[in-house]
mmCIF file of the C-alpha atoms, coordinates in Angstrom:
data_MODEL
# 
_entry.id   MODEL 
# 
loop_
_atom_site.group_PDB 
_atom_site.id 
_atom_site.type_symbol 
_atom_site.label_atom_id 
_atom_site.label_alt_id 
_atom_site.label_comp_id 
_atom_site.label_asym_id 
_atom_site.label_entity_id 
_atom_site.label_seq_id 
_atom_site.pdbx_PDB_ins_code 
_atom_site.Cartn_x 
_atom_site.Cartn_y 
_atom_site.Cartn_z 
_atom_site.occupancy 
_atom_site.B_iso_or_equiv 
_atom_site.pdbx_formal_charge 
_atom_site.auth_seq_id 
_atom_site.auth_comp_id 
_atom_site.auth_asym_id 
_atom_site.auth_atom_id 
_atom_site.pdbx_PDB_model_num 
ATOM 1   C CA . MET A 1 1   ? 119.628 133.505 130.478 1.00 0.00 ? 1   MET A CA 1 
ATOM 2   C CA . ALA A 1 2   ? 118.771 129.833 129.894 1.00 0.00 ? 2   ALA A CA 1 
ATOM 3   C CA . ILE A 1 3   ? 120.619 126.674 130.563 1.00 0.00 ? 3   ILE A CA 1 
ATOM 4   C CA . ASP A 1 4   ? 123.862 125.740 128.697 1.00 0.00 ? 4   ASP A CA 1 
ATOM 5   C CA . PRO A 1 5   ? 122.938 123.023 126.216 1.00 0.00 ? 5   PRO A CA 1 
ATOM 6   C CA . ASN A 1 6   ? 126.263 122.598 126.001 1.00 0.00 ? 6   ASN A CA 1 
ATOM 7   C CA . PHE A 1 7   ? 127.386 122.346 129.226 1.00 0.00 ? 7   PHE A CA 1 
ATOM 8   C CA . GLU A 1 8   ? 129.130 118.880 129.245 1.00 0.00 ? 8   GLU A CA 1 
ATOM 9   C CA . ARG A 1 9   ? 131.673 120.620 127.137 1.00 0.00 ? 9   ARG A CA 1 
ATOM 10  C CA . ASN A 1 10  ? 131.735 123.980 128.883 1.00 0.00 ? 10  ASN A CA 1 
ATOM 11  C CA . ARG A 1 11  ? 131.988 122.819 132.553 1.00 0.00 ? 11  ARG A CA 1 
ATOM 12  C CA . GLU A 1 12  ? 133.431 120.163 134.392 1.00 0.00 ? 12  GLU A CA 1 
ATOM 13  C CA . GLN A 1 13  ? 131.551 117.406 136.725 1.00 0.00 ? 13  GLN A CA 1 
ATOM 14  C CA . VAL A 1 14  ? 132.607 118.287 140.112 1.00 0.00 ? 14  VAL A CA 1 
ATOM 15  C CA . ASP A 1 15  ? 130.535 116.087 142.178 1.00 0.00 ? 15  ASP A CA 1 
ATOM 16  C CA . GLU A 1 16  ? 127.409 114.082 142.621 1.00 0.00 ? 16  GLU A CA 1 
ATOM 17  C CA . GLU A 1 17  ? 124.354 114.359 144.666 1.00 0.00 ? 17  GLU A CA 1 
ATOM 18  C CA . ASP A 1 18  ? 121.813 111.687 145.142 1.00 0.00 ? 18  ASP A CA 1 
ATOM 19  C CA . GLY A 1 19  ? 123.674 109.838 142.142 1.00 0.00 ? 19  GLY A CA 1 
ATOM 20  C CA . VAL A 1 20  ? 123.099 113.000 140.072 1.00 0.00 ? 20  VAL A CA 1 
ATOM 21  C CA . ALA A 1 21  ? 125.904 114.343 138.253 1.00 0.00 ? 21  ALA A CA 1 
ATOM 22  C CA . VAL A 1 22  ? 126.718 118.010 139.233 1.00 0.00 ? 22  VAL A CA 1 
ATOM 23  C CA . TRP A 1 23  ? 128.694 120.699 136.921 1.00 0.00 ? 23  TRP A CA 1 
ATOM 24  C CA . GLY A 1 24  ? 130.525 123.207 138.382 1.00 0.00 ? 24  GLY A CA 1 
ATOM 25  C CA . PRO A 1 25  ? 131.179 125.621 139.410 1.00 0.00 ? 25  PRO A CA 1 
ATOM 26  C CA . VAL A 1 26  ? 129.714 125.160 142.835 1.00 0.00 ? 26  VAL A CA 1 
ATOM 27  C CA . ASP A 1 27  ? 130.000 127.623 145.665 1.00 0.00 ? 27  ASP A CA 1 
ATOM 28  C CA . PRO A 1 28  ? 127.150 127.332 147.850 1.00 0.00 ? 28  PRO A CA 1 
ATOM 29  C CA . PRO A 1 29  ? 124.666 129.014 148.901 1.00 0.00 ? 29  PRO A CA 1 
ATOM 30  C CA . GLU A 1 30  ? 124.529 131.526 145.738 1.00 0.00 ? 30  GLU A CA 1 
ATOM 31  C CA . THR A 1 31  ? 126.396 129.045 142.899 1.00 0.00 ? 31  THR A CA 1 
ATOM 32  C CA . ARG A 1 32  ? 124.970 125.440 142.581 1.00 0.00 ? 32  ARG A CA 1 
ATOM 33  C CA . GLY A 1 33  ? 125.621 124.372 139.107 1.00 0.00 ? 33  GLY A CA 1 
ATOM 34  C CA . ILE A 1 34  ? 123.982 122.176 136.898 1.00 0.00 ? 34  ILE A CA 1 
ATOM 35  C CA . HIS A 1 35  ? 122.513 119.133 138.004 1.00 0.00 ? 35  HIS A CA 1 
ATOM 36  C CA . GLY A 1 36  ? 121.669 115.971 135.718 1.00 0.00 ? 36  GLY A CA 1 
ATOM 37  C CA . ILE A 1 37  ? 122.873 114.694 132.596 1.00 0.00 ? 37  ILE A CA 1 
ATOM 38  C CA . HIS A 1 38  ? 120.147 113.344 130.559 1.00 0.00 ? 38  HIS A CA 1 
ATOM 39  C CA . VAL A 1 39  ? 117.802 115.842 132.276 1.00 0.00 ? 39  VAL A CA 1 
ATOM 40  C CA . ALA A 1 40  ? 119.747 118.699 133.465 1.00 0.00 ? 40  ALA A CA 1 
ATOM 41  C CA . VAL A 1 41  ? 118.872 121.528 135.713 1.00 0.00 ? 41  VAL A CA 1 
ATOM 42  C CA . ASP A 1 42  ? 120.383 124.864 136.077 1.00 0.00 ? 42  ASP A CA 1 
ATOM 43  C CA . PHE A 1 43  ? 120.165 125.428 139.862 1.00 0.00 ? 43  PHE A CA 1 
ATOM 44  C CA . ASP A 1 44  ? 121.406 128.871 139.573 1.00 0.00 ? 44  ASP A CA 1 
ATOM 45  C CA . ILE A 1 45  ? 118.404 130.041 137.593 1.00 0.00 ? 45  ILE A CA 1 
ATOM 46  C CA . CYS A 1 46  ? 115.887 127.588 138.558 1.00 0.00 ? 46  CYS A CA 1 
ATOM 47  C CA . LEU A 1 47  ? 112.807 129.673 140.204 1.00 0.00 ? 47  LEU A CA 1 
ATOM 48  C CA . ALA A 1 48  ? 111.262 126.606 141.991 1.00 0.00 ? 48  ALA A CA 1 
ATOM 49  C CA . ASP A 1 49  ? 107.898 127.340 140.523 1.00 0.00 ? 49  ASP A CA 1 
ATOM 50  C CA . GLY A 1 50  ? 107.135 123.556 140.800 1.00 0.00 ? 50  GLY A CA 1 
ATOM 51  C CA . ALA A 1 51  ? 105.759 123.383 136.996 1.00 0.00 ? 51  ALA A CA 1 
ATOM 52  C CA . CYS A 1 52  ? 107.989 120.646 136.041 1.00 0.00 ? 52  CYS A CA 1 
ATOM 53  C CA . LEU A 1 53  ? 107.127 118.449 139.017 1.00 0.00 ? 53  LEU A CA 1 
ATOM 54  C CA . GLU A 1 54  ? 103.676 118.745 138.469 1.00 0.00 ? 54  GLU A CA 1 
ATOM 55  C CA . ASP A 1 55  ? 103.617 118.098 134.820 1.00 0.00 ? 55  ASP A CA 1 
ATOM 56  C CA . CYS A 1 56  ? 106.342 115.074 134.447 1.00 0.00 ? 56  CYS A CA 1 
ATOM 57  C CA . PRO A 1 57  ? 104.535 112.058 133.788 1.00 0.00 ? 57  PRO A CA 1 
ATOM 58  C CA . VAL A 1 58  ? 107.014 109.635 135.177 1.00 0.00 ? 58  VAL A CA 1 
ATOM 59  C CA . ASP A 1 59  ? 108.350 111.990 138.299 1.00 0.00 ? 59  ASP A CA 1 
ATOM 60  C CA . VAL A 1 60  ? 111.910 112.586 137.360 1.00 0.00 ? 60  VAL A CA 1 
ATOM 61  C CA . PHE A 1 61  ? 111.885 115.387 139.620 1.00 0.00 ? 61  PHE A CA 1 
ATOM 62  C CA . GLU A 1 62  ? 111.966 115.916 143.570 1.00 0.00 ? 62  GLU A CA 1 
ATOM 63  C CA . TRP A 1 63  ? 112.560 118.764 145.701 1.00 0.00 ? 63  TRP A CA 1 
ATOM 64  C CA . MET A 1 64  ? 116.274 119.334 146.850 1.00 0.00 ? 64  MET A CA 1 
ATOM 65  C CA . ASP A 1 65  ? 116.815 121.857 149.600 1.00 0.00 ? 65  ASP A CA 1 
ATOM 66  C CA . THR A 1 66  ? 119.280 124.737 148.897 1.00 0.00 ? 66  THR A CA 1 
ATOM 67  C CA . PRO A 1 67  ? 119.374 127.130 151.706 1.00 0.00 ? 67  PRO A CA 1 
ATOM 68  C CA . GLY A 1 68  ? 120.647 130.644 151.065 1.00 0.00 ? 68  GLY A CA 1 
ATOM 69  C CA . HIS A 1 69  ? 120.222 130.421 147.295 1.00 0.00 ? 69  HIS A CA 1 
ATOM 70  C CA . PRO A 1 70  ? 119.105 133.919 146.069 1.00 0.00 ? 70  PRO A CA 1 
ATOM 71  C CA . GLU A 1 71  ? 116.523 132.798 143.558 1.00 0.00 ? 71  GLU A CA 1 
ATOM 72  C CA . SER A 1 72  ? 114.843 130.070 145.845 1.00 0.00 ? 72  SER A CA 1 
ATOM 73  C CA . GLU A 1 73  ? 115.475 127.784 148.713 1.00 0.00 ? 73  GLU A CA 1 
ATOM 74  C CA . ILE A 1 74  ? 114.491 124.721 146.968 1.00 0.00 ? 74  ILE A CA 1 
ATOM 75  C CA . LYS A 1 75  ? 115.207 123.526 143.434 1.00 0.00 ? 75  LYS A CA 1 
ATOM 76  C CA . ALA A 1 76  ? 113.751 120.963 141.175 1.00 0.00 ? 76  ALA A CA 1 
ATOM 77  C CA . HIS A 1 77  ? 116.376 118.128 141.109 1.00 0.00 ? 77  HIS A CA 1 
ATOM 78  C CA . PRO A 1 78  ? 116.355 115.278 138.515 1.00 0.00 ? 78  PRO A CA 1 
ATOM 79  C CA . THR A 1 79  ? 116.771 112.332 140.925 1.00 0.00 ? 79  THR A CA 1 
ATOM 80  C CA . HIS A 1 80  ? 114.896 109.917 138.609 1.00 0.00 ? 80  HIS A CA 1 
ATOM 81  C CA . GLU A 1 81  ? 116.630 111.203 135.317 1.00 0.00 ? 81  GLU A CA 1 
ATOM 82  C CA . ASP A 1 82  ? 117.053 107.574 134.280 1.00 0.00 ? 82  ASP A CA 1 
ATOM 83  C CA . GLN A 1 83  ? 112.829 107.557 133.871 1.00 0.00 ? 83  GLN A CA 1 
ATOM 84  C CA . CYS A 1 84  ? 112.732 110.217 131.812 1.00 0.00 ? 84  CYS A CA 1 
ATOM 85  C CA . ILE A 1 85  ? 110.728 109.474 128.486 1.00 0.00 ? 85  ILE A CA 1 
ATOM 86  C CA . ASP A 1 86  ? 112.172 112.486 126.567 1.00 0.00 ? 86  ASP A CA 1 
ATOM 87  C CA . CYS A 1 87  ? 108.538 114.132 126.203 1.00 0.00 ? 87  CYS A CA 1 
ATOM 88  C CA . MET A 1 88  ? 109.905 117.400 127.026 1.00 0.00 ? 88  MET A CA 1 
ATOM 89  C CA . LEU A 1 89  ? 107.041 118.591 129.250 1.00 0.00 ? 89  LEU A CA 1 
ATOM 90  C CA . CYS A 1 90  ? 109.288 119.797 131.867 1.00 0.00 ? 90  CYS A CA 1 
ATOM 91  C CA . VAL A 1 91  ? 111.491 121.737 129.133 1.00 0.00 ? 91  VAL A CA 1 
ATOM 92  C CA . ASP A 1 92  ? 108.202 123.328 127.730 1.00 0.00 ? 92  ASP A CA 1 
ATOM 93  C CA . VAL A 1 93  ? 106.706 124.716 131.324 1.00 0.00 ? 93  VAL A CA 1 
ATOM 94  C CA . CYS A 1 94  ? 110.173 125.943 132.785 1.00 0.00 ? 94  CYS A CA 1 
ATOM 95  C CA . PRO A 1 95  ? 109.467 129.765 132.881 1.00 0.00 ? 95  PRO A CA 1 
ATOM 96  C CA . VAL A 1 96  ? 113.197 130.556 132.862 1.00 0.00 ? 96  VAL A CA 1 
ATOM 97  C CA . ASP A 1 97  ? 114.669 127.767 130.522 1.00 0.00 ? 97  ASP A CA 1 
ATOM 98  C CA . ALA A 1 98  ? 116.556 126.082 133.362 1.00 0.00 ? 98  ALA A CA 1 
ATOM 99  C CA . ILE A 1 99  ? 116.115 122.734 132.134 1.00 0.00 ? 99  ILE A CA 1 
ATOM 100 C CA . ASP A 1 100 ? 117.604 120.866 129.093 1.00 0.00 ? 100 ASP A CA 1 
ATOM 101 C CA . VAL A 1 101 ? 116.625 117.338 128.044 1.00 0.00 ? 101 VAL A CA 1 
ATOM 102 C CA . ASP A 1 102 ? 118.764 115.623 125.496 1.00 0.00 ? 102 ASP A CA 1 
ATOM 103 C CA . PRO A 1 103 ? 117.994 112.007 124.494 1.00 0.00 ? 103 PRO A CA 1 
ATOM 104 C CA . SER A 1 104 ? 121.398 111.629 123.194 1.00 0.00 ? 104 SER A CA 1 
ATOM 105 C CA . ARG A 1 105 ? 122.816 111.952 126.766 1.00 0.00 ? 105 ARG A CA 1 
ATOM 106 C CA . ALA A 1 106 ? 120.699 109.159 128.176 1.00 0.00 ? 106 ALA A CA 1 
ATOM 107 C CA . ASN A 1 107 ? 123.257 106.537 127.582 1.00 0.00 ? 107 ASN A CA 1 
ATOM 108 C CA . ARG A 1 108 ? 125.658 108.598 129.645 1.00 0.00 ? 108 ARG A CA 1 
ATOM 109 C CA . LEU A 1 109 ? 123.697 107.838 132.983 1.00 0.00 ? 109 LEU A CA 1 
# 
């Protein structure tokens, strides 16, 4: 199941980590929510294969520790989503469709 492209309407912002919005539900370690606005990553389905980190030409992502999560104990966190150039490479390479980039949300950062 892919990230919900309508997460802003379907979820509530419950927190902020390293300046990045977190959309619930969140109940660690299993449920980590969606992180980001312009560049959003569903931490609950991210497998942490690293393709987005390798392919992003502007280094939007950094690894974040998520100990105890059943999919992986690290996640691709959109720490620098304000640098995103909307190339969509991260979306294209994510094997589980855990990333959504929406240029219309860039002004909400």
